[in-house]
N, C-alpha and C positions, 0 to 999 in steps of 0.2 A: 578468375576468382577474385573477389574483393578482399582487400586487406582486413584483418580482424579489428573489431572494436573492443577496447579494453575497459574494464571497471577499475578505476584508480582509487576509489574511496567511497564512503557512504556515511550518512547521518540519519538519526532517528530520534523522534520524541513521541511518546504515546503514553497510555495509561500505566504501563508497567515500568517505564523508565524515561528519564529526561535526556538520555544519550544512548548511543549504541552499547557502550560498556555497561551501563546500569541495566539495560535490557538483557544482555547476556547473563549478567549476574542473577537477574530475576528468573530467567529460564532455568539456570543451574540449581537455584534454591527452590524451584517450583512455587514461585510467588506471582500468580497472575495479577494483572492490574485492573480487574473488574470488580466493582463494588457499588456502594451507594452514590447517588448523584449529589454532588456538593456545590458546584458552581453554577450550573444551568438552572434557571428558574422555570420549573415546569409543573403543571398540574399532576404529572405522573411521577413526581420526584421519589415518592416512597414505593412506587409500583415496579419500576424497571431498573435493574442494575445496569451500569454502563462502564465502559473503559475510559474514564475521564482523566486527562492530564492533571497531575496533582499540584498545579500552580494556578492561582487565580489570575485574572486579567491584569491586576496590579503587579503581581509577581512577574508575569511575562513582559509587561512594559518595562519593568526595572531591568530585566535581563537583556532586552533588546535595545533599550535606550529610546524606545518609541513612546508616543503619547498614549495614555490609557484609552483614548477614543479609537485606537486602532482595532481593526477586526482581529478576533482571536485566531481565525483561519490564517491570516497573514503573519501573525507573530509566531505561530507554530511552524509555518513554512520557513521563515527566516532562520529560526534556531536550528532546524534540521539541515537546511541547505548550507548554512555557514559551517556546521560541523563536517558535512560531507566535503566541502571545498578544502577546509583546513586539513582533513585527513589525507587528501591526495598530495599535499605538499607542492602545489603548482604555483604559488606566489600570486602575482597580480593578474586578475582575469583579463586585464587589458593587454596583456602580453600575447594573447592568443585570439583566434576567432572563436569567441566563447558565446554559447547560447544558454538560455534558461527556459526549459520546457517543463511547465508545471500543470498539474491536474487538480481540479477540485469540483465538487458538485453543489456546494451551498454558498460559495463566495463569502461575502460579508453579511450573510443572513443574520448572524448573531446581533449585529448592530442595527439592522433593519427592524428586527423584532422589538428591540428596545425603543426605537424611534416611533413605531406605530402605537405603542402603548401610551407614550407621551402625547403624540399627535391626536389620538382619538379623544383624549381628555381635554386637550386645549390646542386647537389648530395653530395658534400663535406661538406655542412653545416648541414646536417641532424644529429641529436643527438639521439643515441639509447635510452637514458634515457627517452625520450618523448614517447616511444612506449612500454616500458617494463610493463606498467600498462594496456595495451590494453585488455587483456583477462579478462573475468568476474571473474575468480578465483583469479587473482592478487589483485583485489580490496578487496576481502574478507580477504586474507592473510595479507594485509597491516593493516587492521583495527583490526584483531584478535591479531596481534603482539602488536599493540599500546595499546590494552586493557589488554594484558597479558594473553590471552586465548590460550592454546595449547593442551588441552585434545582432542577436536574434532572440526574440521573446515570443513564445506561443503558449496558449492555454488549451488544454484538452479536457473535455467533459463528456464522458461516455459511461456514466454511472460507475459501477464497482470495478470496471476494467480501465478506468481513466488513467491511473498512474502507469500501468503496464503499457498502455498505448502511447503515453508520453515518452517512455523509455524507447519504444520502437521507433517513434518519429525522430527522436534525437539520434539514434543509431543510423537511420537513413540519411540524415543531414550530414553526419560525419562521413559515412561511406561514400557519399557523392561529392565530398569536398566543400560543402557549404560552411562547415564548422570544423575546428580542430578539437574543441572541447565542449562538453555540455553537462550542465547539472539537470538531471531529469528525475521526475517522481511526482509526488502529489501530497496534498494537504486537505484536511477538512476538520472543522470544529463541530462539536455537538450544537444542535439548534432545536428549538421547539418544533420547527417545521419538519425535521427528519424524524424526531421522536413521534410526533403525531401521525406523520405519514406512514411509518412502518407499523405503528399500532393499528391504523386503519386497515392495513394489509393483513393484520392478525398473524404476524410472523415474529413478534418480539416475545422472548421468554421472560417470565417473571422470576425465574430462578437463574442461576449461573448457567450459561450455555454449555452444551455438550456436543460439539461437532463430531460427526461420524459415530455417534452412540445411538443404539436402537431406541433409547428413551428420549431422544432430542425433541424439543418442542419449539425451537426458534432461536433467533440470534440475540446477542447483546450488542447494542450500538457502542461505538468507541469514537475517539478522536485522536488526531496526531498528524505527523508528517514524516515522510521518508524520501530520501533522495540518494541516487548514486551519481558519481562523476564518471562520465564516459569520455574516453580520449581516443584519438586516432592512433594507428600503429606508429606513425612517425613521432608523435608526441610521447607515446609509451616508451620508445627507445631512449628518450632523453630524460626520463623521470629519475629522480634520485631514489625514490621508493619503488619497490616492485609492485606492479598491479596486483589487485586481489584475484582477478579472474578475467575470463573473456565472456562477452555476451555473444555466444556462438549461434544462437537460434532464437527466432521469435515469429509469431504468427497471430493473426486475428481472423476469426470466423464468426458468421452470424447465421443461426438457423431460423431467426425471425418467427419463433414458435409462439411467443406470447409477450405482452408488454412487461410483465414482471416475473413470470415463471420460466424456469429452464425446461427444455423439452424432456419428457420422461425418460427417453433413452440416451440423452446427453449427446445429441448429434453435433451441436456446435462445439461442445467441450472436446469431443473426440477429434473433430477436424482441426481445431486450434492446436492441440497437442501433437497430432500427427504431422502437421505442416511445420511446426517449430522444430521437431526432430529432423525432418527432411532438410530444412535449411541448415541445421547444424551438422548434417551428414552423419547422424547417429541412428542407431537402432534402439528400440525400447530397452533392451537389456543393458545398454550403456549407462542409463540413468541410475544414480545411486541413492537419490532422495527426491521425494516430491513434496513441495510446499503446497498443500491443498488449498483450494479456495475455501472450502470447509466452513460455511457460515453457521451451520447448526439447524437449518430449516429442513423439514422432511423432504421437500421436493429437491432442493439444491444439492444436498449431500448424496441423495440417491442417484441423481442425474450424473454428478461428477464421478461417483464410485463406479457406476455401470460403464461410463466412458473409459475410465482407467482400466477396468477389467477387459474391455473390448480391445484396447490398445496393447496392454501388457500381458494379457492372458493369465496363466497361472503363476507368473513370475513378477508380481507387483513389488517394486522396491519399497524400502522404508518410507513411510509417508506420515504427515501430521498436519494439523491446522493450527498455526500460530495465532489465529483469531481467538482460540480458547484462552489466550493470555492478553491480547490487546483489545478484544471486541472487534466488531466489524467497523473499520474506519472509513468505509465508503471510498471516496475518491483518493484517499491516501493509502488504501490497503495494498495496492500493487507496488507502490513505492517502498513502503515499510517492509513488505515481504521480499522485495528485490534486494534490499540491504541484508536482510537475514539470510537469503539464499546465497548472496555473493560471499559473505563472511563464512558461510557453511562450507563452501568450496575451499576457501583459503585456509580454514582451521579445522576442517574435517568434523563439522558439528552436525549432530542430529538433534532436532528439537522435539520435546514431548508434546503430546496432545492432552491437555489438562482434562480431568474429570471423566475420562473414558472408562467405562465398565462393561458395556454390553455390545458385542459385535452386531452391526446392522444385519438384518435378515435379508436385505436385498443383495448383499455382496459377500465375498468369501474372505476378504482381507480385513485387517484391523490396524489402526494407527499405532505409531511409536508412543510409548508412555513414559520414557525416561530420557533425560538429557545426557549426551555424551560428546566428548571431543576426540580428536586424533583418529577419527575414522578415515578410511580411504574413500574419498568422495571426489570423483573426477568430473561428474556432471550432475547438475541439479535442475529439475523442472519446477517452475513456479506458475501456478494457475490463478487467473483473475477473470471471473465470469460475471458479467453485469446484466442489468435489466435490458429488455429488448433483444435478448439472445446475443449480446455483444461479448464474445468470448475471446480471451487473449492468453497466450502461454509464452513464457520466456525460458530460455535454456542458458545456464551459466556453466562455464567449463574451466578446468584448471589451466594455469599459466603454462 
């Protein structure tokens, strides 16, 4: 049996808060971070609400000490990853075999879009430095360099399950002795590319999203970053601070049903959850809370709900979609939700599902609607289900 991998800390920035502490306050005060689009320049600015980080690029640059020409995706990543590292109290990353495993789906697309607008008007005016951060890996490398991490750097891009898969990969590297410590999660900034793409798919809601509500009409896009710090058992024993929890189980499954839609019966969702529980040596009844993928689309929520009922039967534990507060942050979502799930185990937190009013006709359970602390939560299941049927589930367990 492999030694456990521990979660020693975490950091978040998203539309509802610029740190984990401010996010928890927003949950408690029922203040979702979704609203009008302020910083992204889009033809759909007045049409679709978004979970936009409440800092401009200039604000982010001032807080990171980076130039304003930096990709928003990279700056969000650095802020959350730095908070995660500092929360773990590990000191210098160079003191360990430290890795940075980061996920994203748009890379520096925000800078590329600005470049093309200038370039199309005047080819001589286009500046190469605006597109050098375009690829997903460039964002990871920028942040790793800023953090002083060089032992191992990897980028994962598997749509909405990207950050969850980054965390799984980091855990495997630690389990097999390649790393002692890893910062793992994901980041994504809003871009016209994603707004236009999801609008073309006709799954954006023009109102505030209502995950797992029978009146749901679609998702609200968001942006942000979320990372956990994973450490080996040997490092955990030397920490001055007690770990938050264990990453006890994880799994990825793919039903390959459709390029963008989940299978109607949630086959991939079911297989991912079942395998994650098996790896954690847990029964469904051991799970005290499920952080739902819960995007708010008709297909996705029904698929996930049916898979949950298939696995848990009549005893579905408390569940909610924190995307009702953050919006769907794409490649960052699994990382942000891993941080929320980890601290839920540590502090006994149940998160509310905002704007829920009507139970879905497809399923018999309904989500949690109020925030609470000090619950007995020994195990949390966090779901991240992406395009192409790429489904991932993580299990976080008490120390």
